[in-house]
N, C-alpha and C positions, 0 to 999 in steps of 0.2 A: 504494500500500500504506500509506503514512503516513496518508492520509485514512481508510482502513478501520480502522487501529489507533486513530485518534482517535475515530472513531464507536464503536468497541468500548469505549474508555475512558469515553466519555460514557454509554453504556448501563449500564456497571457503576456509575458514580457516581450515577446518578439513581434507582437501585433498591437497597434494602437486601435482605439475604438472611437466611434462617434455616435451621436444620437440622431434618430430620424423621427419626426412627428408625422401623424397621419390623421385623416378624417374619413370615416365610412358613412356613406349615405345611400339612399335608394334613388331611383330615377327621377323622383320628384324633389330631391334635395333634402328630404327628411333624414335626420340622423338615425343610425341603426345601432343601438346599444346591444351588448352581449355577443358581438361578432368575435370569433376566435381568430387570432393573428398568429400565423406560424412562420418561422424563418428557418429554411432548410430542414423542414420536417419537425421542428421543435415548437411547442406552444410557448410564445414569448409575451403575449399580451391579450387582454380582453377589452373591447371598447366600452367606454363609460356611457352615461346617459346622453352626452353630447355627441357620441359616435367617435370620439377622439381616442388616440392611442399614441404611445411613444415606445420606441424600441432602441436597443443598442446593437450596432453592427461593427464588424471589423473593418477599419479604414483600408481602402485600396482593394477590397475583395468584392467580387460580384456574388450576391446572395439571392436565393429564390424566396420570394414572399408569397404567402397564400393567405387569403382572408375568406372565411366561411361562416355562414349563418343559415340555420334551417329555413327552408322555403325559398332560398335564393341560390342562383348559380355561383359556385366558388369563383373567386378572382385570383389569378396567379400572374406574377410578373417577375422579371429579373431586375433587382435593384442595382443601379449603376453606381460605381464609386463616386463619392462626392455629393450624393443626393442628401437633402436635408428635410424634405417634406414630400408627402405623396397623398393624393386624393383618390379614394376608391369608391366606385359606384357599383353597387350590387344590383343585378337584374333578377327580377322574380322568375322562378323556374317556369319554363314552358314545356311544351311537348315536342318542340321542333328538334329535328336531328342536327347534330353538329359534327362536322368532319374535320379532323386535324390531319393535314398532309405530312407524311414522314417518308422515310427512305424504304418503303415497301418491305416491312418485316414479314416473315411468314405468318399466315393466319394461325390462331390457336386451334387445336382439335375441336370438333363440334361435339361437345358433351356438356350435359347440365352440371354446373358446379355452383355451390354456394360460396361466395366470397365474403370474408369477414376481416375486420380490422381489429387491432388490440383494444381500441376504445370501446368496441361493441361488447367485449368480454366484461369490462368493468361497468357497463351500463345495463347489463342483464341482471335483474333482481333474482336473488337466490343462487346465482352462480358463484358467489363468494370470491370473485376475481379469478376464477379458475377456468382455463381454456376449455377443458373437456365438459365441465358442467354447463358452460354457455352453449356448446354445440349440442347438448341434449335437448335444447329448445327447437332444433331444426326438425322438419318433417322427416319421418322414416327412422328416427332415432328413438328407441324406447329405453326407459330406465326402470328395470325390475326392482330396484331398491334405491337407497340414498347414496350409493357409491357413484363414482365418476365415469364408470365404464360406458363405452359406446357400443350398443347393440343395434345393428343397422339392418332393417328390413328382414327380420327373421334369421339374421346371422349372429354367430357367437362373437364375444368381445375380441377374441383372438384373430378374427377375420378382417381386421382393419389395419391397413398399412399406414404407419406414421413415419414421416421423414422431415428432416430439417435441412434445407438447401440440398435436397436429393440424397442425403446420407440417412440411412435407416436408423430409427430409434427403436431398438428391440424391446426396451422396457419403458414405455411412455407414461407409466403411472407411479405414484408414490404410495407407500403403504399398500403394496399389492395384495389383492384378494382374487378369488375365482371370478368375480364380476368386475375385474379391472383394477380398481384401487380407490382410495379415498380422494385423491387429487391427481391432477396431471403433473408430469415432471418438468414441463417447460413453462417458465414464467412468461405471460403475455407481453411484458415490457421488453423481452429479448427478441421479439419478432416484429416484422413490418406488415405481415398479411397472412391470411389463411385461405386456402382453397380446399373445399371439402366436397368430394363426390360420393354420393350415396348409392351408386350403382351404374352399370353400363359405361364404365370408364374405358379410356382408349387403350390401344396396344402398348403404349409407353410403360404401363405398370404391369408387373407380374408378381407372382407369389402372394396374391391377395384374393380372397373369395368375395368380399362384400363391399368394401369401401376404401377410399384413399384420402388421407389427410396430409396435405402438402404445405409445410410451413416455410416461410422465407425469413431468414435472419436479418438483423439490422445491417445497414451499410456503414461504411466508415464515417465517423463524425467529421464535419467540416468546420465546426466551431466548438470551443470547450463546452461541455455539458456536465451538469451535476443534478442528481435527483436523490430524494430520500422519502421513504414511506414508513409510517409507524401506525400500528393498530393494536387491537386487543389480542391478536394471535401472532404477532410477529413484527419485525422491522427489517428494512432493506435499504441499501444505498447503491448508487451506481455513478459512474464517471465516464465521460468521453473526452478523449484528448486527440486533437489533430496534430500530427507530426509532419511538418513540411506541407507541401501542397497536395500530395496524393497518397499520404499514409495517415492512418488513424487507428487509435487503440480504444477499446472499451473494456470496462471491468465492472462487475456487480457482485454483491454479497447479500445474502438473505439469511436471517435467523428466525426460525419458527418456534414459538413458545405458546402453548395453549392453556397454561395454568391460569393466566389472568382472564381469559375468555370463559373458562369454567367457573372461576370465582365470581364473575359478574352474573352469569346466567344459570349456574348450577348444571348438573348432569344426572340423569337417571341411571347412568352406568358408571362403574368404577374404573379408573385408569391408574396404572402403576407400572411404569411412569406414564404421564400424559403424552400424547403425540407431540413430538418435537424433533428438530433437526436443523440442519444448516445446508446452504449450498453456495457455491461461488462459481463465477464464470469469467472468461477472458475472451475477447474477440479482436481480430486484427483485419483491417481492410487496406488494400494496396492497389492503386490504379497505375498500371505501367503503360506508358504511351506505346502504341503500335503492338503491344503484346496482349493486353486485356486486363481484366479485373480479378484480383485474388482475394479470397475471404477465408479466414480460419476462425474456428470457434472451439472452445473447450469448456466443459462444465463438469463439476463434481458435486455429489449430494450424499448426505448421510441422514438417516431417519431411524427412529426407534419408537416403540409403543408397547404398553402393557395394558391389555383389555380383558375384562371379565367376559368369558365366552360361555354361551349356552347353546347346546346342540343335542337334539333328542332328549335323553335323560341326563346328559352330562352337564356339569357346571365346573369351570376351572379357569385358569388364567392363560391367555394367549400372550406370549412374549415374542416380539419380532424386532429384528434390526437389519437394516440393509445399507449397502453402499452402491452408488451408481456413478459411473463416469462416462462421458460422451465427448467425442471429438470429431470435428468435420473440417474438411478443406475443399474449396471449390474454386474453379477457374471458369470465367466467361470471356469469350473473345470471338474472333472471326478468322476463318481459314478460307481465303479466297472469297467465293460467293456464299459460303456456308457460315451460319451463326452456330457456334459450337460451345459446349460446356463439358466439364469433367468434374467429378466429385468423388470423395473418399470419406468413409466414416468408420469409427471404431466405438463400439458400445460394450461396456463391461459392467457386470452386475453381480453382486453377492448378497445372499439373504440367509439369515438364521431364523427358523421358526420352531417354536416349541409350544404345544398345547396338548394336554393329556398324554396319550401314548404317541402322538405324532411329534417327531423330532427330526428336522430335515435341514440340511445345509445345501445351498444352491450356489453354484458358480457358473456364470454364463458369459461368453464372449462372442460378439458378432462383428465381423468386418464386412463393410459393404462398399461397392464401387459402381460408378455409372459414367457413361459417355453418351452424349447426344449431339446431333447435328441437324440443322434445318435450313432449307433454302426455298426460294420461290422458283418454281420450275417453268413458269409461263403465266399467261394471263388468267388461267383457271385452275392451276394445280400447284399446290405446295407439298414439298416432300419432307418427311421427318424419318430419321433412322437413329439407331443407337443400340447399346448393349448395357447390361447391368448384371450384378450378381452379388452373392453373399457367401461368406464362410462362417460357420457356426460351430462352436465347441462348448459343451455343457457337461457339468458333473453335478449329480444330485445324489446325496448319500444320507442315510439315516434309517429311521423306522416309521412305518405308517400302519394304520389299521388294516386288517385283512378285508373288512367291509368298509367301504367308503363312508366317511362321516361318523364312524363309531369311535369317537375320541376317547371313550372310556376303555376301549380294547376288550369289550365283552366277547367278541367273536375271534379274538386273537390279534397278534401283531406280526407284521412281516417286514423283513429288511427291504429297503428301497435303494437300488444301486443303478444309476444311469451314468454311462461314460459315452457321450454322444459326440460324433464328428460328422458333419454334413456340409455339402456345398450346393449351391444353386447358381446357374448362369443362364442368361437368355439374350436374345437379340430380337429386334422388331423393325418393321418397316410400315409406314402408313402414308397415305396421300389424302390431302384435304382439297376438295374441288367445290367450286361454286358456279352453277349454271342457272341463270335466271333466279328464281326464288328458292331453289334447292341447293343446300350445302351438305356435303357428305364427307365424312372421314372414314376411310376404309383402310384397315390394317390387319396385321397378323404378327404374332410372335412365336418363336420357337424356343422352348426352355428345356434345360437338362437338369434333372434332380439326381444328385450324386448317390446318396444312400439308397434311394429307391431304384436306381439304375433305370430310370424312365425318361423318355423324351416326349414332350407334349407339343402340340401345334394348336394355337388358339386364334381363330379368326374373330374379328370384331368389326362392327359397323355402327356408326352414329349418323343419323340423318336429321336435318332441320329444314322445315318448309316454312318460309316466311309468308305470313298472311297479312301483309301490310307492314308499316314501320314498327309497330309495337306488339304485334301478335305473331305467334309461331307454334307449329306442331313439331314434336320431336319423337324419334323412335331410335332405340338402341338395342343391340343384341350382341352377344359374345359368349365365348367359353373362357373360363378362368380356372386356374389350378393353384394349389398352395400345399406346401409340405406340412405334415402333422407336427404338433409340438414335441419337443424333446422328451417330455415326461412320459410319453407312450412307450419309450424304449427302455423301461426298467429291465435289467438283466435277470431279475428273479422271476417276475411274472408278466413282463411286458413283451413287446413285439421285437423281432429281429429286423424286419423290413416291412414298411407300409408304402403303398402306392400314394402318389399325390392326390389330395382331395380335389373334387371337381364340382364346379357350379356352372350353370347356364343361366344368363340373365336375359329377360325380355322386359323392356321399359318403354311405355308410351306416355307422352305428356303434352300438355298445352300450357302456354304462358302468354300473358298480356301485360304490357307496361314495362317499366324499368325498375329493377330491384333497388337502385340507389335513390329513387325519387318518385313522388306521386303515388298512384295506385298501381300495385303489382300483384298479379295472381299467378300461381303456378299449381297445376294439378297433374299428378302422375299416377299411373297404375303399373304394377310390376308383377312378374312371376319369376321365381328362382327355383331351379331344380338341382338337387345335390346328389352326388354319388361318391363312392369310395370313402365314406366317413368311418373313422375308427369305431369298432364295436367289439365289446368283450365276447370272447368265445368260451363259454362255460366248460365245454368238453375238453378243450386243449389248454385252458387256463391262460390264454393269450389274447391278443387283439387281432382282429381281421379287418379287411376293407369292405365288409358286407353292409356297412351303414349307408343309409340314404335318407332322402327327405325332400321337402318342398316348402316354399312360403309364397304367399301372394297377398297383395294389399293395395290400398289407395292412400296417397298422401296429398294433403291440400294445404297450401300456404298462401295467405292473403296479407298484404301489407299496405298501409297507407302512411306516407310521410309528407308532412307539411311543416310550416314554421310554428304551428301551434300544437301539433300532436303527431307522435310517431307510434302507431299501433300495428300489431301483427297478430294474426290468429293462425294456429297450426292444428290440424286435425289429421289423425292417422287411423286407418283400419287395417288389421293384420290377422292373417290366419297362417299358422306354421305347424308342421308336423315333422318329426325326425325319428329315425331309428339309429341311435348314436349313444356312445358312452363317454361322458366327460371323465377325465382322469380321476377327479376327486369323488366320483360316484361309482367307481368300480366295485362290483360284487355287493352293491347296496340293495338293489332291487332284483326281483325275478322278472326277467324280460318277457313281455308278452309277444304275441305275433303282431306283425304290422308295425305301425308308427304311433307316436304319442306326442303330446305337446312338450316342447322344450321349456326349461325354466324361464326363458325370456320371451315367451309368447304372450304379449299383452294385446288383446284383440282390439282395443280402442283407447285412444288418448286424445285429450283436447287441452290446448293451452292458449291463453291470451296474455300478451305482453304489451304494456303501454308506457310511453315516456312523454312527459308533459314539461316543456320549458316554462318556468315561472318568471323569467326575466332576471336581469342583473347576475347572470351566470348560474342561476339556481335551476335545477331540474329535478322532478320527482318521477318515480317509476314504480310500476307494480306488475307482478306476474302471478297469474292463477293457473294452476295445472290440476287436472283430474284425469284419472286413468283406471282401467280395470285392474284389479289386484293380480299379483303374480300367481302362477300355478303352484299347487302344493300337493305333495303325496301324503295321504293320511296314514296313520298307524291304526290298524284294525284289530290288533291283538299283540300278545307278547309270549315269548318262549323262555321258560326259566333255564338259566345257565349257571349252575353253581349257586352262589348267593345273589346273583344279579339276573336281569331280564334283558333279552334281545328283542327288538321290535319286529313285528310282522307287518309289512307294509301292504296297503291296498294297491289299486292300479296307479301307475306312475302319473303324477300330476292330474289326478281325477277330480281334485278340489281346487278352489280358487280363493285366495285370501280377500279380505274386504277391499272395497274401492279405495284408491289412493287419491288424496286431495291435499293441496298446499297453496297458501297465499303468501307471497313474499313482497315486501315493500322496501323501497330505497330512496334516498335523496342525496344529491351531491351539489356542492357549491364551488364553482371555479371562479377565481378572481386573480387579477394581476398582483404580483409582489415584486417591486423593483424590476429587474430584468427578466424575471421568471413568472411563474404562476403557481398558485396553491389550490389544491382540490381537497375540500373536506367532504367526507362521505360517511353516511350512516345507513344501516340496514336493519330491518326487522324481519327475520326469517321465520317461516311457519307462523305467521301473525295470528291465525285462528287457534293455534295450539292443538291442531288435530294430531292424534296418535296414529301414525301409519306404521304398521309392523309388517315384518317379512318372514317370520318363522314362528313356530310354537316350541315351548319347553314342556316336556312331559314329566309326569311323576315317575319315580324309580320303577314302578311296575306297569307303567303306561296306562294306568286306569283313568287318568285325567290329563288335561293340558291347559296351558295358558299362553297368551302372546308373549314373545320375547320383547322386553322393553327396548325400544329403539334408542340410538344415541342422538337422533335428531329430534329436537323439541323447539318450542318458541325461544328465540335467542336474539340478542341485540349485538350488533357489531358497529364500531365506530373507528375512524382513523383519518389520517391526512397524508397527502403527498405534495412534495415540493419539487418543481422542475425548473431548470433554467439552462 
């Protein structure tokens, strides 16, 4: 940190600063208070009642100024050296098309993607500033409990590919659980944007069955930056230091402590220790003339938690600790007429978990690489091609229950020993064409799965038909493959080799409007068919590829954005069936014939999210969500085993828990502070205090049951952020 402060001091000393005043008005010359003023991507001022602002810039440097206010078109300009005043006129948003002429870059693939910015994460009530929880508000994503896992359109949480600057994040969750984890591993302040595809994605992505989350890291800082955040559950600080004209450094540190949060709100569950940890990150950006742009990023995290755990008739302490490190490097540039990029990533993860008879140590390393190239091949065709792959090695050692979930060990304990080595590599080619009102991306990828000794060929097609300037129909179809998780390769009772899992997507949709402004509606229907899913084989005491299943549903997304109100409604209907064995449920149930509901089959969900600007930088927001309860497998009897009882389960997921409902409220106040800005924020989560539970605790002889008390209850959270 001393080195970073020295670099910051040098950056300040080698550049003089000057002040620029400004005035923001509308087309009738009325002042516009509350407009956000950004300089090179940083919030530096908020206009007052008179529409005036003042900013500090580096003398002799050309900076990019952006002024934005809900309901108006953003204003952008390049500040010229020596400027002392600027007048800005914002134009009310209309529906006319605007065209910016550039140097003919290749068109992006024609696929439906939800784009999100980091500020959207913090403005989402109930998201608690977490990236994954904010994405749970998107159509097609269900939340079977209060964890942060992304279950997309009838797919498991492990079927979502997460990458940062095209480097694979193999462990994207903190405090990992079978349903993902309590929070996401990436701080939203470390990224510039999110592209999230919920299905039908192009041939560029492989080794993923359901969805792709593509994160973009921060670029190099062009001016010195400092930020700090403090709240009831943690504190963080970051710094950005420009070094010369084309080199910049970023660093951030975050400390999580939840004792104060629980002291203020209380908790129905006991923690020992309370969830806590820390993380640090370092980023470097370097623009080299005629060579391209280089980015490097490194992150390390440590977490621990002790939680009172209840499962079936067992009650005891779950103690877990993990360490996670991630590193990525990326180059972007041009080779002749081709726009090219190359990326490399290294993800390392260790975890120690002990609860009841389960005692497991996990070590996992994943190296990933990717190269891409694109060019315009003519008036109607753009070409994209590339290759990517991963190498994974994992060791899991310890003891687990013979029957999944039997933490008391009533049915016995088995060693668990995984020594996993696998690799995956693939190449793709795709063409995007536009002829009249029809745009099509047609592609295919060929992948090789090392351990499975299998080669797959996956054709994919995305079609968009324009129905005027603001309306379109879409259709996407394709074949997708993914390697099973390392946990299936237990050398005691697991598989020696499994084929890649397979899914076929069919997606049809309609959209009207623009997602960034005005009224926007998007409706999609989909069908997914699964094959080669891991399934326990009771006769051979192993896993086979006999699993299969399907999911189908409809997602509806309606959004209205104006200067007075930002509201969106999300509704989803889902039907899913599988014949499949999750690793943690092995030997837990007697498998029936045919298929059954998976744990994450939520047949309907509805959510309303609204943000209301109140003036003077203050905004209030609310989120109401309701959904069908998660499926549950009932206990219909018990078998005496020595001095204890083993449960006898009914049909898998033949019951459903009560309906889920939650109301979250939030308010934030953004105002200028010198050369920077301060944001105060406060949230009331689960404002109605509804008790949503996700499992039952049984009496020792299974003669009665009661709901497991959830950790989520009505709670208050407050904090503040400073940025300059």
